[in-house]
NUPA-529916 format. One record per atom (N, C-alpha, C): residue number from 0; x, y, z. Coordinates in steps of 0.02 Angstrom, whole numbers, plus 50000, padded with zeros to 5 digits. Layout:
residues N
 pos  east north    up
 NUM     X     Y     Z
...
END
This chain:
residues 309
 pos  east north    up
   0 49980 50769 48368
   0 50019 50718 48399
   0 50010 50721 48486
   1 50023 50786 48504
   1 50006 50769 48578
   1 49946 50740 48597
   2 49882 50755 48547
   2 49813 50728 48554
   2 49825 50654 48561
   3 49861 50636 48515
   3 49865 50560 48507
   3 49888 50538 48559
   4 49947 50562 48603
   4 49999 50553 48648
   4 49942 50561 48720
   5 49894 50595 48739
   5 49846 50614 48784
   5 49795 50555 48777
   6 49764 50538 48729
   6 49727 50490 48695
   6 49750 50410 48742
   7 49828 50401 48709
   7 49879 50328 48743
   7 49878 50336 48800
   8 49876 50397 48833
   8 49908 50411 48903
   8 49835 50364 48950
   9 49777 50408 48937
   9 49711 50387 48958
   9 49691 50333 48952
  10 49712 50315 48886
  10 49697 50227 48876
  10 49740 50181 48930
  11 49801 50192 48938
  11 49831 50149 48968
  11 49821 50167 49040
  12 49790 50215 49081
  12 49777 50231 49137
  12 49722 50182 49145
  13 49662 50197 49106
  13 49599 50147 49111
  13 49618 50080 49120
  14 49671 50072 49077
  14 49691 49990 49073
  14 49737 49961 49169
  15 49756 50028 49176
  15 49797 49984 49239
  15 49747 49990 49306
  16 49697 50037 49283
  16 49636 50040 49342
  16 49605 49979 49336
  17 49578 49965 49275
  17 49545 49887 49266
  17 49595 49823 49301
  18 49667 49830 49287
  18 49686 49770 49314
  18 49696 49769 49383
  19 49706 49825 49408
  19 49706 49835 49476
  19 49640 49804 49522
  20 49576 49830 49483
  20 49522 49827 49516
  20 49508 49734 49502
  21 49530 49716 49439
  21 49532 49628 49436
  21 49577 49602 49488
  22 49618 49616 49493
  22 49686 49585 49544
  22 49639 49584 49618
  23 49608 49633 49636
  23 49575 49661 49699
  23 49510 49611 49719
  24 49467 49608 49648
  24 49422 49582 49655
  24 49420 49506 49656
  25 49467 49467 49639
  25 49517 49402 49639
  25 49516 49403 49724
  26 49566 49440 49746
  26 49575 49445 49814
  26 49514 49433 49889
  27 49464 49489 49833
  27 49410 49492 49884
  27 49361 49433 49891
  28 49350 49385 49837
  28 49327 49328 49828
  28 49361 49296 49880
  29 49407 49291 49864
  29 49448 49224 49918
  29 49458 49231 49984
  30 49451 49297 50007
  30 49451 49341 50071
  30 49376 49310 50085
  31 49303 49313 50044
  31 49258 49315 50079
  31 49242 49241 50104
  32 49263 49171 50045
  32 49264 49113 50060
  32 49293 49108 50131
  33 49373 49137 50142
  33 49405 49097 50190
  33 49381 49137 50244
  34 49340 49207 50239
  34 49318 49219 50321
  34 49239 49180 50319
  35 49214 49165 50311
  35 49141 49125 50309
  35 49175 49048 50342
  36 49222 49007 50295
  36 49240 48934 50315
  36 49301 48964 50396
  37 49341 49004 50412
  37 49352 49005 50458
  37 49303 49020 50520
  38 49256 49055 50514
  38 49212 49078 50571
  38 49164 49021 50574
  39 49168 48979 50536
  39 49115 48906 50546
  39 49168 48861 50586
  40 49218 48852 50560
  40 49284 48814 50593
  40 49272 48831 50677
  41 49285 48894 50672
  41 49316 48893 50724
  41 49256 48896 50773
  42 49190 48911 50764
  42 49136 48902 50813
  42 49124 48811 50809
  43 49140 48778 50763
  43 49100 48711 50761
  43 49181 48682 50793
  44 49234 48697 50770
  44 49283 48669 50840
  44 49309 48715 50906
  45 49268 48758 50923
  45 49274 48771 50981
  45 49333 48810 50984
  46 49359 48858 50941
  46 49421 48885 50934
  46 49411 48978 50928
  47 49434 48995 51001
  47 49425 49073 50984
  47 49474 49104 50951
  48 49525 49062 50930
  48 49563 49090 50916
  48 49540 49093 50818
  49 49523 49043 50804
  49 49534 49038 50744
  49 49444 49082 50697
  50 49410 49107 50773
  50 49360 49143 50757
  50 49388 49221 50752
  51 49446 49221 50793
  51 49464 49287 50777
  51 49521 49301 50720
  52 49541 49249 50697
  52 49579 49233 50623
  52 49531 49254 50570
  53 49462 49239 50564
  53 49409 49242 50527
  53 49395 49307 50525
  54 49404 49340 50588
  54 49368 49415 50578
  54 49415 49468 50558
  55 49495 49441 50570
  55 49564 49471 50512
  55 49532 49471 50447
  56 49513 49381 50430
  56 49501 49407 50351
  56 49434 49427 50338
  57 49391 49461 50383
  57 49355 49498 50351
  57 49379 49582 50354
  58 49426 49589 50394
  58 49456 49663 50388
  58 49496 49645 50304
  59 49520 49600 50286
  59 49542 49594 50224
  59 49480 49604 50190
  60 49428 49579 50182
  60 49390 49593 50116
  60 49360 49661 50145
  61 49373 49692 50178
  61 49347 49774 50193
  61 49384 49818 50145
  62 49455 49811 50175
  62 49499 49836 50143
  62 49499 49834 50051
  63 49478 49746 50028
  63 49476 49749 49972
  63 49427 49799 49953
  64 49349 49819 49953
  64 49319 49864 49943
  64 49351 49920 49942
  65 49375 49945 49997
  65 49403 50014 49993
  65 49455 50038 49924
  66 49503 49979 49913
  66 49550 49980 49864
  66 49516 49984 49811
  67 49457 49949 49794
  67 49421 49950 49725
  67 49375 50023 49739
  68 49351 50052 49775
  68 49319 50115 49784
  68 49364 50168 49765
  69 49424 50172 49799
  69 49479 50252 49796
  69 49523 50230 49724
  70 49535 50173 49713
  70 49573 50148 49659
  70 49536 50184 49599
  71 49491 50172 49584
  71 49429 50200 49536
  71 49433 50267 49523
  72 49422 50308 49593
  72 49438 50389 49600
  72 49484 50409 49583
  73 49536 50379 49608
  73 49601 50401 49582
  73 49635 50404 49514
  74 49590 50365 49479
  74 49603 50397 49389
  74 49588 50414 49359
  75 49526 50447 49402
  75 49500 50496 49351
  75 49554 50563 49333
  76 49523 50597 49278
  76 49578 50658 49255
  76 49555 50700 49308
  77 49604 50764 49286
  77 49582 50815 49316
  77 49545 50851 49291
  78 49511 50868 49354
  78 49446 50915 49338
  78 49446 51005 49389
  79 49405 51028 49392
  79 49390 51086 49408
  79 49402 51100 49496
  80 49394 51044 49528
  80 49399 51058 49605
  80 49479 50998 49609
  81 49498 50975 49568
  81 49551 50934 49599
  81 49614 50939 49514
  82 49627 50998 49523
  82 49674 51011 49464
  82 49745 51004 49481
  83 49760 50937 49501
  83 49825 50896 49523
  83 49804 50834 49483
  84 49764 50816 49479
  84 49720 50764 49481
  84 49709 50728 49534
  85 49683 50656 49539
  85 49650 50616 49603
  85 49683 50570 49626
  86 49745 50566 49604
  86 49809 50525 49629
  86 49808 50512 49715
  87 49805 50567 49749
  87 49803 50551 49830
  87 49742 50515 49854
  88 49684 50510 49803
  88 49648 50471 49831
  88 49651 50390 49844
  89 49724 50355 49812
  89 49736 50297 49802
  89 49776 50303 49870
  90 49818 50354 49886
  90 49870 50366 49966
  90 49830 50375 50017
  91 49761 50398 50007
  91 49723 50393 50050
  91 49705 50327 50072
  92 49680 50289 50029
  92 49667 50215 50039
  92 49715 50170 50061
  93 49772 50184 50032
  93 49836 50138 50072
  93 49837 50167 50146
  94 49834 50226 50171
  94 49829 50244 50235
  94 49781 50214 50274
  95 49713 50209 50241
  95 49656 50180 50282
  95 49661 50107 50293
  96 49694 50074 50231
  96 49730 50004 50260
  96 49783 49999 50299
  97 49836 50028 50332
  97 49867 50038 50366
  97 49850 50045 50427
  98 49791 50093 50444
  98 49745 50082 50508
  98 49706 50049 50518
  99 49686 50008 50461
  99 49649 49942 50476
  99 49697 49900 50502
 100 49753 49892 50497
 100 49791 49843 50497
 100 49826 49843 50572
 101 49836 49927 50613
 101 49854 49919 50665
 101 49797 49915 50721
 102 49735 49935 50689
 102 49680 49914 50743
 102 49668 49847 50742
 103 49679 49790 50698
 103 49679 49711 50708
 103 49737 49691 50750
 104 49808 49720 50723
 104 49853 49720 50778
 104 49854 49733 50862
 105 49824 49781 50857
 105 49813 49785 50936
 105 49755 49752 50960
 106 49696 49730 50915
 106 49643 49684 50951
 106 49667 49613 50952
 107 49725 49591 50916
 107 49751 49538 50923
 107 49784 49538 50977
 108 49847 49581 50989
 108 49873 49593 51060
 108 49830 49584 51127
 109 49791 49638 51121
 109 49745 49638 51173
 109 49707 49577 51211
 110 49685 49533 51155
 110 49631 49468 51159
 110 49695 49423 51199
 111 49754 49417 51156
 111 49803 49369 51188
 111 49820 49398 51260
 112 49846 49446 51259
 112 49839 49473 51357
 112 49785 49452 51395
 113 49745 49469 51372
 113 49667 49432 51405
 113 49665 49381 51445
 114 49692 49330 51368
 114 49677 49246 51381
 114 49738 49234 51426
 115 49791 49269 51416
 115 49843 49247 51448
 115 49830 49254 51537
 116 49817 49313 51551
 116 49786 49335 51619
 116 49745 49289 51656
 117 49695 49291 51622
 117 49624 49242 51628
 117 49654 49171 51655
 118 49700 49144 51604
 118 49732 49074 51616
 118 49774 49076 51688
 119 49818 49126 51690
 119 49853 49126 51742
 119 49794 49120 51821
 120 49754 49144 51825
 120 49695 49167 51860
 120 49656 49101 51876
 121 49652 49047 51826
 121 49641 48980 51823
 121 49597 48974 51796
 122 49571 49019 51742
 122 49518 49003 51695
 122 49553 48951 51639
 123 49518 48897 51614
 123 49529 48849 51567
 123 49529 48867 51505
 124 49577 48871 51462
 124 49551 48881 51389
 124 49526 48825 51364
 125 49489 48829 51316
 125 49458 48773 51296
 125 49483 48746 51234
 126 49492 48672 51238
 126 49543 48640 51186
 126 49492 48634 51119
 127 49525 48652 51084
 127 49535 48674 50989
 127 49490 48613 50954
 128 49452 48596 50904
 128 49452 48529 50877
 128 49500 48540 50813
 129 49520 48488 50779
 129 49556 48482 50709
 129 49527 48510 50643
 130 49459 48516 50659
 130 49425 48565 50591
 130 49456 48632 50594
 131 49476 48651 50646
 131 49514 48731 50667
 131 49581 48750 50638
 132 49626 48677 50651
 132 49675 48669 50619
 132 49680 48651 50542
 133 49641 48634 50528
 133 49642 48623 50452
 133 49631 48689 50400
 134 49572 48726 50434
 134 49564 48788 50407
 134 49627 48846 50423
 135 49659 48837 50481
 135 49723 48885 50487
 135 49782 48864 50431
 136 49785 48805 50426
 136 49833 48778 50376
 136 49808 48788 50286
 137 49740 48776 50270
 137 49701 48799 50202
 137 49710 48893 50199
 138 49694 48920 50263
 138 49722 48983 50257
 138 49774 49013 50239
 139 49837 48975 50278
 139 49912 48991 50269
 139 49919 48999 50197
 140 49896 48914 50159
 140 49904 48908 50078
 140 49907 48956 50038
 141 49816 48983 50042
 141 49791 49027 49997
 141 49810 49096 50002
 142 49837 49124 50060
 142 49824 49193 50087
 142 49905 49209 50070
 143 49947 49157 50072
 143 50031 49166 50049
 143 50037 49181 49973
 144 49979 49124 49938
 144 49976 49152 49875
 144 49949 49213 49859
 145 49905 49234 49872
 145 49858 49277 49872
 145 49910 49353 49874
 146 49979 49341 49919
 146 50024 49402 49943
 146 50047 49396 49879
 147 50095 49342 49861
 147 50142 49373 49815
 147 50114 49371 49747
 148 50035 49341 49729
 148 50001 49351 49673
 148 49987 49452 49680
 149 49956 49456 49734
 149 49953 49552 49741
 149 49998 49591 49723
 150 50061 49570 49775
 150 50128 49627 49777
 150 50157 49604 49698
 151 50175 49569 49669
 151 50189 49584 49607
 151 50159 49617 49562
 152 50091 49622 49550
 152 50051 49650 49505
 152 50044 49710 49540
 153 50040 49731 49592
 153 50062 49799 49606
 153 50099 49824 49610
 154 50177 49792 49588
 154 50242 49808 49589
 154 50256 49856 49504
 155 50199 49791 49466
 155 50186 49801 49399
 155 50154 49862 49376
 156 50076 49868 49433
 156 50046 49935 49415
 156 50070 49988 49430
 157 50115 49990 49473
 157 50147 50036 49517
 157 50098 50075 49553
 158 50067 50024 49590
 158 50006 50030 49645
 158 50017 50035 49720
 159 50027 50091 49756
 159 50030 50085 49813
 159 49977 50043 49845
 160 49912 50087 49830
 160 49864 50030 49872
 160 49863 49962 49872
 161 49869 49928 49802
 161 49863 49852 49804
 161 49931 49835 49834
 162 49997 49866 49829
 162 50057 49826 49874
 162 50036 49818 49953
 163 50011 49880 49973
 163 49965 49872 50046
 163 49930 49833 50072
 164 49889 49809 50007
 164 49836 49760 50030
 164 49872 49704 50009
 165 49925 49684 49976
 165 49956 49633 49977
 165 50001 49599 50039
 166 50018 49666 50073
 166 50029 49665 50124
 166 49980 49653 50190
 167 49919 49652 50186
 167 49867 49646 50217
 167 49867 49569 50216
 168 49855 49540 50166
 168 49851 49484 50144
 168 49914 49430 50202
 169 49964 49456 50182
 169 50041 49438 50218
 169 50023 49413 50304
 170 49981 49482 50323
 170 49968 49503 50385
 170 49918 49449 50399
 171 49880 49407 50362
 171 49830 49370 50372
 171 49860 49297 50386
 172 49918 49293 50351
 172 49963 49228 50351
 172 49978 49224 50417
 173 50018 49278 50433
 173 50053 49296 50493
 173 50009 49252 50546
 174 49935 49298 50550
 174 49893 49288 50589
 174 49868 49200 50615
 175 49869 49159 50533
 175 49846 49099 50529
 175 49910 49048 50537
 176 49952 49072 50544
 176 50021 49038 50569
 176 50025 49021 50650
 177 50021 49079 50679
 177 50013 49103 50757
 177 49944 49063 50774
 178 49902 49065 50748
 178 49838 49013 50757
 178 49839 48940 50746
 179 49877 48931 50709
 179 49893 48856 50689
 179 49934 48817 50756
 180 49990 48858 50748
 180 50043 48852 50820
 180 50008 48828 50868
 181 49956 48875 50899
 181 49916 48882 50958
 181 49863 48828 50971
 182 49838 48812 50907
 182 49802 48768 50909
 182 49820 48700 50916
 183 49880 48687 50865
 183 49924 48608 50854
 183 49956 48592 50928
 184 49972 48662 50980
 184 49999 48649 51020
 184 49947 48644 51079
 185 49879 48642 51078
 185 49836 48643 51124
 185 49811 48577 51123
 186 49813 48559 51047
 186 49767 48493 51037
 186 49832 48421 51068
 187 49899 48433 51032
 187 49948 48391 51043
 187 49973 48395 51124
 188 49984 48453 51157
 188 50013 48435 51226
 188 49963 48452 51271
 189 49917 48467 51266
 189 49865 48446 51335
 189 49860 48509 51362
 190 49809 48510 51398
 190 49783 48577 51436
 190 49823 48613 51465
 191 49872 48605 51479
 191 49937 48642 51510
 191 49973 48683 51463
 192 49959 48667 51393
 192 49995 48696 51334
 192 49954 48749 51299
 193 49895 48737 51315
 193 49837 48784 51297
 193 49852 48853 51273
 194 49901 48872 51334
 194 49917 48945 51331
 194 49961 48964 51279
 195 49980 48938 51238
 195 50029 48921 51173
 195 49981 48985 51117
 196 49923 48959 51118
 196 49882 49003 51074
 196 49888 49074 51103
 197 49869 49087 51145
 197 49871 49166 51152
 197 49953 49199 51145
 198 50000 49171 51156
 198 50050 49170 51170
 198 50098 49187 51083
 199 50057 49144 51049
 199 50073 49144 50981
 199 50032 49204 50942
 200 49983 49224 50975
 200 49930 49280 50946
 200 49976 49338 50967
 201 49998 49360 51028
 201 50050 49424 51034
 201 50092 49420 50998
 202 50122 49376 50978
 202 50195 49366 50935
 202 50162 49403 50863
 203 50117 49371 50849
 203 50085 49386 50789
 203 50064 49452 50769
 204 50025 49472 50825
 204 50029 49560 50822
 204 50085 49607 50800
 205 50138 49594 50847
 205 50191 49627 50836
 205 50212 49630 50771
 206 50215 49570 50725
 206 50220 49564 50661
 206 50178 49593 50620
 207 50117 49621 50619
 207 50070 49644 50595
 207 50063 49718 50617
 208 50073 49760 50663
 208 50099 49823 50685
 208 50162 49848 50657
 209 50210 49814 50640
 209 50274 49822 50609
 209 50271 49837 50523
 210 50224 49784 50507
 210 50195 49792 50445
 210 50166 49849 50421
 211 50104 49867 50462
 211 50055 49921 50455
 211 50090 49986 50464
 212 50150 50010 50512
 212 50190 50064 50508
 212 50246 50059 50460
 213 50256 50014 50425
 213 50287 50027 50366
 213 50259 50048 50286
 214 50195 50016 50304
 214 50141 50029 50243
 214 50111 50122 50254
 215 50116 50124 50323
 215 50064 50201 50347
 215 50119 50254 50342
 216 50190 50247 50353
 216 50229 50303 50342
 216 50241 50339 50279
 217 50241 50299 50211
 217 50251 50332 50160
 217 50195 50368 50153
 218 50136 50345 50157
 218 50068 50374 50135
 218 50053 50444 50186
 219 50070 50444 50243
 219 50068 50489 50278
 219 50119 50537 50249
 220 50177 50539 50240
 220 50227 50578 50205
 220 50199 50601 50154
 221 50165 50567 50094
 221 50132 50601 50022
 221 50088 50642 50054
 222 50038 50629 50090
 222 49967 50678 50111
 222 50003 50722 50133
 223 50058 50723 50185
 223 50102 50799 50214
 223 50130 50825 50161
 224 50142 50817 50090
 224 50177 50833 50062
 224 50245 50819 50050
 225 50285 50781 50085
 225 50342 50758 50109
 225 50387 50779 50027
 226 50456 50792 50043
 226 50479 50779 49966
 226 50504 50714 49962
 227 50521 50725 49897
 227 50538 50644 49857
 227 50608 50634 49896
 228 50603 50563 49911
 228 50689 50534 49905
 228 50759 50571 49894
 229 50805 50581 49912
 229 50856 50611 49905
 229 50870 50575 49834
 230 50880 50510 49829
 230 50904 50482 49781
 230 50876 50516 49708
 231 50798 50517 49717
 231 50759 50556 49652
 231 50781 50604 49653
 232 50779 50652 49692
 232 50809 50722 49707
 232 50863 50732 49658
 233 50891 50692 49676
 233 50966 50694 49633
 233 50985 50686 49559
 234 50933 50639 49548
 234 50914 50612 49476
 234 50885 50681 49442
 235 50827 50718 49460
 235 50814 50760 49454
 235 50843 50800 49435
 236 50908 50837 49458
 236 50956 50886 49459
 236 50983 50858 49412
 237 51017 50801 49412
 237 51059 50785 49330
 237 51026 50799 49273
 238 50965 50786 49268
 238 50921 50794 49202
 238 50925 50857 49215
 239 50912 50920 49238
 239 50911 50988 49220
 239 50980 51005 49217
 240 51025 50976 49258
 240 51103 51007 49239
 240 51135 50982 49161
 241 51121 50931 49131
 241 51140 50917 49082
 241 51091 50922 49013
 242 51054 50979 49027
 242 51011 51013 48988
 242 51039 51065 48946
 243 51066 51087 48877
 243 51088 51137 48863
 243 51064 51194 48871
 244 51090 51254 48884
 244 51061 51303 48895
 244 51052 51323 48968
 245 51040 51289 49013
 245 51035 51295 49092
 245 51103 51324 49106
 246 51099 51373 49133
 246 51156 51418 49172
 246 51170 51392 49247
 247 51124 51387 49277
 247 51103 51398 49339
 247 51007 51374 49370
 248 51022 51330 49420
 248 50958 51325 49440
 248 50946 51314 49519
 249 50871 51327 49528
 249 50856 51343 49602
 249 50797 51331 49637
 250 50762 51318 49694
 250 50700 51309 49710
 250 50678 51257 49674
 251 50714 51200 49683
 251 50682 51120 49657
 251 50623 51107 49719
 252 50573 51108 49716
 252 50530 51067 49741
 252 50502 51015 49727
 253 50481 50945 49774
 253 50466 50897 49740
 253 50415 50875 49788
 254 50360 50815 49763
 254 50305 50780 49808
 254 50276 50732 49781
 255 50256 50694 49789
 255 50214 50628 49763
 255 50133 50647 49756
 256 50097 50620 49711
 256 50032 50637 49695
 256 50004 50573 49671
 257 49996 50511 49714
 257 49971 50454 49705
 257 50036 50439 49656
 258 50043 50382 49609
 258 50075 50344 49566
 258 50138 50390 49555
 259 50104 50471 49533
 259 50146 50505 49503
 259 50188 50555 49540
 260 50246 50588 49512
 260 50263 50646 49562
 260 50263 50725 49529
 261 50275 50756 49567
 261 50262 50838 49542
 261 50346 50880 49556
 262 50360 50896 49522
 262 50413 50946 49515
 262 50393 51008 49506
 263 50435 51054 49518
 263 50428 51151 49522
 263 50503 51158 49517
 264 50559 51195 49470
 264 50593 51199 49482
 264 50614 51257 49437
 265 50671 51323 49464
 265 50670 51382 49436
 265 50738 51377 49393
 266 50745 51374 49341
 266 50787 51371 49300
 266 50831 51463 49279
 267 50888 51472 49266
 267 50908 51537 49235
 267 50962 51513 49176
 268 50915 51572 49124
 268 50968 51549 49050
 268 51003 51613 49034
 269 51024 51618 48983
 269 51057 51685 48965
 269 51013 51736 48962
 270 51025 51795 48998
 270 50970 51854 48989
 270 50963 51869 48905
 271 50998 51859 48863
 271 50988 51893 48794
 271 50952 51822 48750
 272 50938 51772 48788
 272 50912 51721 48743
 272 50827 51737 48742
 273 50789 51725 48680
 273 50727 51741 48657
 273 50683 51688 48711
 274 50638 51722 48700
 274 50566 51694 48743
 274 50557 51628 48704
 275 50570 51617 48632
 275 50550 51544 48613
 275 50598 51503 48610
 276 50676 51531 48644
 276 50727 51464 48660
 276 50720 51466 48719
 277 50712 51498 48748
 277 50698 51475 48815
 277 50661 51441 48857
 278 50601 51443 48791
 278 50546 51419 48824
 278 50554 51330 48801
 279 50594 51334 48749
 279 50614 51273 48729
 279 50653 51230 48774
 280 50713 51274 48818
 280 50736 51235 48858
 280 50673 51201 48911
 281 50644 51250 48919
 281 50610 51206 49001
 281 50572 51166 48964
 282 50550 51173 48912
 282 50501 51111 48878
 282 50542 51050 48871
 283 50611 51061 48862
 283 50675 51000 48836
 283 50656 50943 48928
 284 50679 51004 48970
 284 50675 50978 49026
 284 50609 50950 49065
 285 50546 50965 49054
 285 50486 50934 49063
 285 50486 50863 49033
 286 50507 50863 48964
 286 50503 50797 48925
 286 50533 50754 48956
 287 50608 50773 48967
 287 50651 50727 49007
 287 50631 50695 49066
 288 50619 50729 49108
 288 50585 50709 49171
 288 50526 50670 49156
 289 50470 50682 49116
 289 50426 50639 49106
 289 50450 50570 49073
 290 50507 50567 49020
 290 50517 50502 48994
 290 50533 50456 49057
 291 50592 50489 49110
 291 50597 50449 49155
 291 50544 50427 49229
 292 50505 50484 49228
 292 50459 50473 49284
 292 50389 50451 49272
 293 50376 50446 49210
 293 50313 50440 49186
 293 50271 50511 49156
 294 50227 50492 49094
 294 50217 50535 49059
 294 50153 50581 49123
 295 50117 50562 49158
 295 50085 50582 49190
 295 50114 50653 49254
 296 50194 50626 49255
 296 50215 50675 49299
 296 50195 50756 49294
 297 50190 50797 49352
 297 50169 50855 49335
 297 50220 50903 49339
 298 50265 50947 49313
 298 50315 50962 49294
 298 50306 51040 49286
 299 50338 51104 49315
 299 50327 51172 49307
 299 50396 51190 49308
 300 50421 51231 49260
 300 50502 51251 49258
 300 50478 51327 49241
 301 50488 51370 49302
 301 50502 51444 49289
 301 50576 51469 49269
 302 50576 51513 49219
 302 50636 51531 49178
 302 50639 51603 49208
 303 50708 51623 49219
 303 50735 51680 49240
 303 50795 51697 49210
 304 50827 51766 49206
 304 50878 51786 49157
 304 50931 51768 49220
 305 50987 51745 49172
 305 51053 51744 49217
 305 51093 51793 49195
 306 51120 51837 49254
 306 51163 51891 49231
 306 51244 51859 49270
 307 51281 51878 49251
 307 51358 51844 49266
 307 51406 51912 49287
 308 51386 51974 49279
 308 51398 52050 49292
 308 51387 52057 49371
END
């Protein structure tokens, strides 16, 4: 029975990894096409903003590659060197994506500031062509669709890396919106308003940095072995408390390993109870936790004698 369950879990995990890879490959193909298109449109349309937006799409393509490589590694089974599994490889990939977002965000911010400073010194910002505006609008449509598709699949597959990558797609939407506003302002309102391009870029950079931090924080917490959220720990406590035979429990320790949770707890049972019965109580707790939080949850229950004298 246990062997069949392990085979089923292994097959489910392989299916999950394959779906994550397929979603990411679809996104990477779109990112590659958009990257080439934006850079060509930026060069032909004399738009530095569009060239920068194309480089942003290139960063999306790079993070797609990171997700494909690390998620495949995270799906490997336990081995001698990784006795808790490879789940944190996915967390590490998530952190790399957030750092890539931070670099992109600061890059856009610095570029925008430099353009404004040079403009105030009298340097004329070159007027972009309509081809750059069309490229920005096409990018917005495709990247917004890619964001929702990747986010929905990421939640369905419980993949941090996929959800983080979805937000990277959304950051490209913000970048393209800012680029479209700047380009359209420069085209429609004349050379005095060309400064709208770098101003929009600066506003967009703050959105990107905010998203980057929201992605980075949970992955950093996990890599530092921070405890699970209080609500999750309360749920675990309830599972332990309602298990018949548990007189008391303490030393509850929790953490996250990729998509899975790790739980360690000490329970106290009647000191006269047989080893077999106390083992059954510990096993019941393990089963109930895995039913609620997934079969790949790592659960250790240490049994101690309860003395009320």
